[in-house]
NUVOLO-964383 format. One line per field, with one value per residue (C-alpha): residue number from 1; x, z, y. Coordinates in nm, 2 decimals, always signed. Layout:
nr	c(NUM | ...) .
x	c(X | ...) .
z	c(Z | ...) .
y	c(Y | ...) .
This chain:
nr	c(1 | 2 | 3 | 4 | 5 | 6 | 7 | 8 | 9 | 10 | 11 | 12 | 13 | 14 | 15 | 16 | 17 | 18 | 19 | 20 | 21 | 22 | 23 | 24 | 25 | 26 | 27 | 28 | 29 | 30 | 31 | 32 | 33 | 34 | 35 | 36 | 37 | 38 | 39 | 40 | 41 | 42 | 43 | 44 | 45 | 46 | 47 | 48 | 49 | 50 | 51 | 52 | 53 | 54 | 55 | 56 | 57 | 58 | 59 | 60 | 61 | 62 | 63 | 64 | 65 | 66 | 67 | 68 | 69 | 70 | 71 | 72 | 73 | 74 | 75 | 76 | 77 | 78 | 79 | 80 | 81 | 82 | 83 | 84 | 85 | 86 | 87 | 88 | 89 | 90 | 91 | 92 | 93 | 94 | 95 | 96 | 97 | 98 | 99 | 100 | 101 | 102 | 103 | 104 | 105 | 106 | 107 | 108 | 109 | 110 | 111 | 112 | 113 | 114 | 115 | 116 | 117 | 118 | 119 | 120 | 121 | 122 | 123 | 124 | 125 | 126 | 127 | 128 | 129 | 130 | 131 | 132 | 133 | 134 | 135 | 136 | 137 | 138 | 139 | 140 | 141 | 142 | 143 | 144 | 145 | 146 | 147 | 148 | 149 | 150 | 151 | 152 | 153 | 154 | 155 | 156 | 157 | 158 | 159 | 160 | 161 | 162 | 163 | 164 | 165 | 166 | 167 | 168 | 169 | 170 | 171 | 172 | 173 | 174 | 175 | 176 | 177 | 178 | 179 | 180 | 181 | 182 | 183 | 184 | 185 | 186 | 187 | 188 | 189 | 190 | 191 | 192 | 193 | 194 | 195 | 196 | 197 | 198 | 199 | 200 | 201 | 202 | 203 | 204 | 205 | 206 | 207 | 208 | 209 | 210 | 211 | 212 | 213 | 214 | 215 | 216 | 217 | 218 | 219 | 220 | 221 | 222 | 223 | 224 | 225 | 226 | 227 | 228 | 229 | 230 | 231 | 232 | 233 | 234 | 235 | 236 | 237 | 238 | 239 | 240 | 241 | 242 | 243 | 244 | 245 | 246 | 247 | 248 | 249 | 250 | 251 | 252 | 253 | 254 | 255 | 256 | 257 | 258 | 259 | 260 | 261 | 262 | 263 | 264 | 265 | 266 | 267 | 268 | 269 | 270 | 271 | 272 | 273 | 274 | 275 | 276 | 277 | 278 | 279 | 280 | 281 | 282 | 283 | 284 | 285 | 286 | 287 | 288 | 289 | 290 | 291 | 292 | 293 | 294 | 295 | 296 | 297 | 298 | 299 | 300 | 301 | 302 | 303 | 304 | 305) .
x	c(+1.14 | +0.84 | +0.54 | +0.33 | +0.46 | +0.30 | -0.03 | -0.08 | -0.29 | -0.61 | -0.83 | -1.18 | -1.52 | -1.80 | -1.83 | -1.50 | -1.31 | -1.13 | -1.31 | -1.31 | -1.07 | -0.82 | -0.49 | -0.38 | -0.01 | +0.23 | +0.56 | +0.83 | +1.02 | +1.36 | +1.40 | +1.65 | +1.75 | +2.11 | +2.13 | +2.01 | +1.78 | +1.41 | +1.27 | +0.93 | +0.73 | +0.43 | +0.31 | +0.33 | -0.01 | -0.24 | -0.55 | -0.82 | -1.15 | -1.47 | -1.62 | -1.33 | -1.34 | -1.72 | -1.66 | -1.39 | -1.44 | -1.12 | -1.05 | -0.79 | -0.53 | -0.56 | -0.55 | -0.22 | -0.05 | -0.01 | +0.14 | +0.50 | +0.47 | +0.70 | +0.90 | +0.80 | +0.93 | +1.26 | +1.31 | +1.15 | +1.49 | +1.50 | +1.43 | +1.70 | +1.96 | +1.83 | +1.62 | +1.24 | +1.03 | +0.68 | +0.47 | +0.13 | -0.12 | -0.39 | -0.33 | -0.18 | -0.48 | -0.70 | -0.48 | -0.13 | +0.06 | +0.35 | +0.14 | +0.02 | -0.28 | -0.52 | -0.39 | -0.73 | -0.88 | -1.21 | -1.34 | -1.35 | -1.59 | -1.96 | -1.94 | -1.72 | -1.38 | -1.27 | -1.03 | -0.74 | -0.73 | -0.44 | -0.62 | -0.33 | -0.03 | +0.14 | +0.04 | -0.32 | -0.29 | -0.14 | -0.44 | -0.21 | -0.31 | -0.37 | -0.67 | -0.57 | -0.80 | -0.61 | -0.38 | -0.03 | -0.11 | -0.37 | -0.70 | -0.97 | -1.03 | -1.38 | -1.72 | -1.87 | -1.78 | -1.68 | -1.80 | -1.54 | -1.65 | -1.49 | -1.15 | -1.18 | -1.24 | -0.95 | -0.71 | -0.83 | -0.82 | -0.51 | -0.30 | -0.29 | -0.21 | +0.06 | +0.24 | +0.19 | +0.37 | +0.64 | +0.71 | +0.74 | +0.98 | +1.19 | +1.20 | +1.26 | +1.56 | +1.71 | +1.67 | +1.84 | +2.13 | +2.16 | +2.06 | +1.84 | +1.83 | +1.48 | +1.49 | +1.16 | +1.14 | +0.97 | +0.97 | +0.94 | +0.80 | +1.06 | +0.87 | +0.89 | +1.02 | +1.36 | +1.65 | +1.76 | +2.08 | +2.05 | +1.94 | +1.76 | +1.85 | +1.67 | +1.85 | +1.82 | +1.79 | +1.71 | +1.82 | +1.63 | +1.74 | +1.54 | +1.84 | +2.06 | +1.81 | +1.69 | +2.01 | +2.38 | +2.59 | +2.77 | +2.44 | +2.36 | +2.73 | +2.77 | +2.45 | +2.55 | +2.90 | +2.79 | +2.52 | +2.75 | +3.01 | +2.76 | +2.70 | +2.37 | +2.30 | +2.22 | +2.07 | +2.03 | +1.71 | +1.62 | +1.34 | +1.24 | +1.38 | +1.17 | +0.80 | +0.62 | +0.80 | +1.14 | +1.06 | +0.86 | +1.09 | +1.43 | +1.58 | +1.95 | +2.02 | +1.80 | +1.97 | +1.69 | +1.81 | +1.58 | +1.67 | +1.42 | +1.51 | +1.33 | +1.41 | +1.33 | +1.06 | +1.19 | +1.49 | +1.29 | +0.94 | +0.74 | +0.54 | +0.27 | +0.21 | +0.28 | +0.50 | +0.84 | +1.16 | +1.45 | +1.66 | +1.44 | +1.65 | +1.97 | +1.83 | +1.72 | +2.07 | +2.21 | +1.96 | +2.05 | +2.42 | +2.32 | +2.13 | +2.43 | +2.66 | +2.44 | +2.38 | +2.75 | +2.83 | +3.02 | +2.80 | +3.06 | +3.04 | +2.66 | +2.70 | +2.44 | +2.55) .
z	c(+0.42 | +0.19 | +0.29 | +0.24 | +0.57 | +0.76 | +0.57 | +0.66 | +0.97 | +1.06 | +1.35 | +1.43 | +1.54 | +1.74 | +2.06 | +2.23 | +1.96 | +1.93 | +1.75 | +1.37 | +1.32 | +1.59 | +1.43 | +1.50 | +1.50 | +1.45 | +1.26 | +1.39 | +1.07 | +1.04 | +0.77 | +0.62 | +0.73 | +0.84 | +0.99 | +0.86 | +1.16 | +1.23 | +1.58 | +1.68 | +2.01 | +1.97 | +2.34 | +2.46 | +2.33 | +2.59 | +2.40 | +2.61 | +2.45 | +2.66 | +2.45 | +2.53 | +2.90 | +2.90 | +2.76 | +3.02 | +3.38 | +3.46 | +3.48 | +3.27 | +3.55 | +3.58 | +3.20 | +3.20 | +3.37 | +3.02 | +2.88 | +2.81 | +2.98 | +2.85 | +2.61 | +2.32 | +2.51 | +2.58 | +2.21 | +2.08 | +2.01 | +1.69 | +1.43 | +1.59 | +1.51 | +1.16 | +1.24 | +1.19 | +1.47 | +1.46 | +1.77 | +1.82 | +1.98 | +2.08 | +2.40 | +2.41 | +2.61 | +2.31 | +2.04 | +2.04 | +1.72 | +1.85 | +1.78 | +1.47 | +1.33 | +1.46 | +1.78 | +1.96 | +2.26 | +2.15 | +2.50 | +2.47 | +2.17 | +2.15 | +1.80 | +1.65 | +1.51 | +1.16 | +1.09 | +1.01 | +1.36 | +1.58 | +1.90 | +2.04 | +2.07 | +2.40 | +2.40 | +2.37 | +2.65 | +2.87 | +2.79 | +2.59 | +2.23 | +1.96 | +2.17 | +2.53 | +2.77 | +3.08 | +3.17 | +3.28 | +3.64 | +3.52 | +3.58 | +3.32 | +3.09 | +2.95 | +3.12 | +2.85 | +2.54 | +2.22 | +1.86 | +1.60 | +1.39 | +1.67 | +1.62 | +1.25 | +1.29 | +1.53 | +1.30 | +0.99 | +1.16 | +1.38 | +1.32 | +0.94 | +0.90 | +1.16 | +1.00 | +0.65 | +0.76 | +0.96 | +0.66 | +0.43 | +0.67 | +0.69 | +0.31 | +0.24 | +0.48 | +0.34 | -0.02 | +0.08 | +0.28 | +0.16 | +0.50 | +0.80 | +1.17 | +1.32 | +1.70 | +1.87 | +2.19 | +2.50 | +2.88 | +3.14 | +3.49 | +3.77 | +3.91 | +3.59 | +3.54 | +3.68 | +3.45 | +3.46 | +3.65 | +3.84 | +4.20 | +4.35 | +4.06 | +3.75 | +3.45 | +3.37 | +3.00 | +2.80 | +2.43 | +2.21 | +1.87 | +1.86 | +1.97 | +1.69 | +1.41 | +1.38 | +1.33 | +1.27 | +1.57 | +1.54 | +1.62 | +1.96 | +2.05 | +2.00 | +2.19 | +2.48 | +2.50 | +2.49 | +2.76 | +2.99 | +2.95 | +3.09 | +3.39 | +3.30 | +3.38 | +3.04 | +2.95 | +2.61 | +2.51 | +2.87 | +2.96 | +2.64 | +2.31 | +2.08 | +1.98 | +1.65 | +1.52 | +1.59 | +1.44 | +1.14 | +1.02 | +1.10 | +0.77 | +0.81 | +0.47 | +0.31 | +0.49 | +0.75 | +1.11 | +1.41 | +1.78 | +2.06 | +2.37 | +2.70 | +2.97 | +3.34 | +3.43 | +3.78 | +3.62 | +3.49 | +3.65 | +3.96 | +3.86 | +4.12 | +4.06 | +3.68 | +3.70 | +3.56 | +3.76 | +3.70 | +3.56 | +3.25 | +3.11 | +3.17 | +3.01 | +2.71 | +2.66 | +2.68 | +2.43 | +2.20 | +2.22 | +2.17 | +1.85 | +1.72 | +1.80 | +1.62 | +1.33 | +1.26 | +1.25 | +0.93 | +0.67 | +0.60 | +0.96 | +0.94 | +0.77 | +0.87 | +1.11) .
y	c(-0.73 | -0.77 | -0.57 | -0.88 | -1.02 | -0.73 | -0.78 | -1.14 | -1.11 | -1.27 | -1.37 | -1.52 | -1.40 | -1.57 | -1.77 | -1.82 | -1.64 | -1.30 | -1.02 | -1.05 | -0.76 | -0.87 | -0.98 | -1.34 | -1.25 | -0.96 | -0.95 | -0.71 | -0.65 | -0.47 | -0.20 | -0.44 | -0.79 | -0.81 | -1.16 | -1.50 | -1.55 | -1.56 | -1.54 | -1.67 | -1.63 | -1.86 | -1.86 | -1.50 | -1.39 | -1.24 | -1.13 | -1.30 | -1.21 | -1.18 | -1.46 | -1.70 | -1.61 | -1.68 | -2.03 | -2.10 | -2.20 | -2.01 | -1.64 | -1.47 | -1.49 | -1.87 | -1.90 | -1.71 | -2.00 | -2.15 | -1.83 | -1.76 | -1.42 | -1.14 | -1.37 | -1.15 | -0.85 | -1.02 | -1.07 | -0.76 | -0.62 | -0.83 | -0.55 | -0.33 | -0.60 | -0.67 | -0.98 | -1.03 | -1.18 | -1.32 | -1.33 | -1.49 | -1.25 | -1.51 | -1.71 | -2.05 | -2.16 | -2.07 | -2.23 | -2.38 | -2.33 | -2.54 | -2.85 | -3.02 | -2.85 | -3.11 | -3.27 | -3.29 | -3.47 | -3.64 | -3.61 | -3.23 | -3.24 | -3.30 | -3.44 | -3.71 | -3.60 | -3.67 | -3.96 | -3.72 | -3.58 | -3.70 | -3.81 | -4.02 | -3.80 | -3.76 | -3.39 | -3.48 | -3.74 | -3.46 | -3.23 | -3.00 | -3.05 | -2.79 | -2.68 | -2.75 | -2.92 | -2.79 | -2.51 | -2.57 | -2.66 | -2.92 | -2.73 | -2.79 | -2.49 | -2.53 | -2.53 | -2.77 | -2.95 | -2.78 | -2.85 | -2.96 | -2.65 | -2.44 | -2.62 | -2.57 | -2.20 | -2.15 | -2.34 | -2.15 | -1.81 | -1.84 | -2.15 | -2.15 | -1.77 | -1.79 | -2.08 | -1.94 | -1.62 | -1.81 | -2.03 | -1.73 | -1.56 | -1.87 | -1.93 | -1.56 | -1.56 | -1.88 | -1.75 | -1.42 | -1.57 | -1.92 | -2.06 | -1.96 | -2.03 | -2.02 | -1.97 | -2.07 | -1.87 | -2.00 | -1.99 | -2.27 | -2.26 | -2.28 | -2.57 | -2.77 | -3.12 | -3.17 | -3.25 | -3.62 | -3.66 | -3.33 | -3.32 | -3.02 | -2.80 | -2.66 | -2.53 | -2.16 | -2.23 | -2.54 | -2.56 | -2.81 | -2.93 | -3.26 | -3.45 | -3.33 | -3.35 | -2.99 | -2.79 | -2.82 | -2.91 | -2.57 | -2.39 | -2.55 | -2.57 | -2.20 | -2.12 | -2.34 | -2.21 | -1.85 | -1.89 | -2.09 | -1.82 | -1.57 | -1.80 | -1.97 | -2.33 | -2.48 | -2.81 | -2.97 | -3.14 | -3.22 | -3.19 | -3.00 | -3.13 | -2.91 | -2.90 | -2.91 | -2.59 | -2.73 | -3.07 | -2.95 | -2.66 | -2.80 | -2.93 | -2.88 | -3.05 | -2.79 | -2.50 | -2.46 | -2.49 | -2.46 | -2.42 | -2.40 | -2.20 | -2.23 | -1.97 | -2.03 | -1.78 | -1.71 | -1.54 | -1.25 | -1.26 | -1.31 | -1.62 | -1.57 | -1.20 | -1.23 | -0.92 | -0.84 | -0.85 | -0.61 | -0.90 | -0.90 | -0.61 | -0.80 | -1.11 | -0.90 | -0.78 | -1.13 | -1.26 | -0.98 | -1.08 | -1.45 | -1.36 | -1.17 | -1.46 | -1.71 | -1.48 | -1.45 | -1.82 | -1.90 | -2.07 | -2.34 | -2.45 | -2.53 | -2.86 | -3.13 | -3.40) .
């Protein structure tokens, strides 16, 4: 793995921002890459700066309701199996890198937004744009309105460096192996949206490939078969088909496959206390085995649909 991957770190300074020398992300790089996979954990960051908390009407505990708690820990085995992982260190409530760079709610800002800003996406309407208006349970985050300069600063200091590094990891892996599978790792609340057609039941894991557009069928087929074999209830693309990362990076015809994985939080954590449950260790072992399974898929079976 090139040393430049470890060097690409940045963050912001000023009101509502992390300290200047705080890294925006971390890459866990193996001594040598053994498998054609890249793992990403965009929503497990928990560096809540005093300045950000001062700008929020919520405390850190309430803000953490938007966080994919411990997901980066579950997948931190990556270097040991020869796979790099990138994890954001800033909170999702501060900036969401699983969105377009500028999906913003104009009602959050004191000044007009430029024409290039996407103000009409479903994510913005839900209050969950690149800079979220609300946390996961619908509570407003900010005491007052922001300036657009604040959005620009967050994008420049966190969003752009994260995606620059992720893109280089993906391209480096594809160049080395001929293809790459990017696995975007997430968690979902146990009280999330029910799956259509299921009554009184939530899946343990949701696999998203943007309805077949983001990866070869063999990838999601293998992931589902493996997880079901371990006893997990698995759903495809329902209710989560994949966010910006899955849609943007998934180019099967160019040898870039992406798969989003959402893990039910009540499997591995107490959602009220925000603490780990013993099953986290079992889940980590299962995810390690899943990564090995996906990494050993034959290249000739990864043809686009």
